[in-house]
N, C-alpha and C positions, 0 to 999 in steps of 0.2 A: 628304559622307559618306566615312568612312574606308575604305580598302581592307582587305578581310578578308585576314588572313594565315593561311596554312596551316602545320600542324605537319609534322615529318618523317614521322610515321606516316600522316597524311592523304595526303601526296604519294606515299608508298610504295604505299598502297592504290589510289590513282588509276592509278598506272603499272604496278601488278603486280609490283613488286620489293620487296626487303627494305629495312628502314630503314637498314641499314649501306650499301647501294648508294646510297641518296639522299644520305647523309652524304658518301660518297666523291665522288659527282658534284658535290656543292656545293663540297667542298674543291678538286676539280680544275677548277672553273669551268664545268662543263657546265650548271649551272642557277644563275641568279641568286638570291641570298638575302640576308637581313639577319640580324644577331645581336641578340637582345634584350639589355637590360642584364645579365641573369642568364646570358647566354652561349648561349641556345637559338637554333637556326636557325629562320627563318620564311621562307615562300615566298608569292609572289602566285600567283593562279590563272593569270595571264598567263604567268608564268615556266614554270609546269607545262605549259601548253598549247604554248608554244614548244618545250620539250624533247620533248613527245609528237610534235609535227609533225616534228621532226628525226629522232626514232627511227623514225617511219613512213617517212620519205623514205630512210632507210638500210636498210629492210627489217627493223628490229628490232620485236619484239612490244611493243605498249603496250596495256594493258587498257582 
C-alpha cells in the first residue's frame, strides 16, 4: 500500500499554523517533504508527527 501524502494545507491544519509557515519550514529543512512533478510539496504523516514532537519538546504549541 502506498503512503498517503499530505498537502501543505492539511499539514498547516494539523499543526495549527499558516500554509506559508509550513512552506517556509519545508524550505528551511524543518520538515521532510517531496515535490510532485508539478512542483507541489507533499508530506508524510510521519514527517508531520516528527515535527509536532520536536515542537512540543521545545515548548511550542502544536494543535
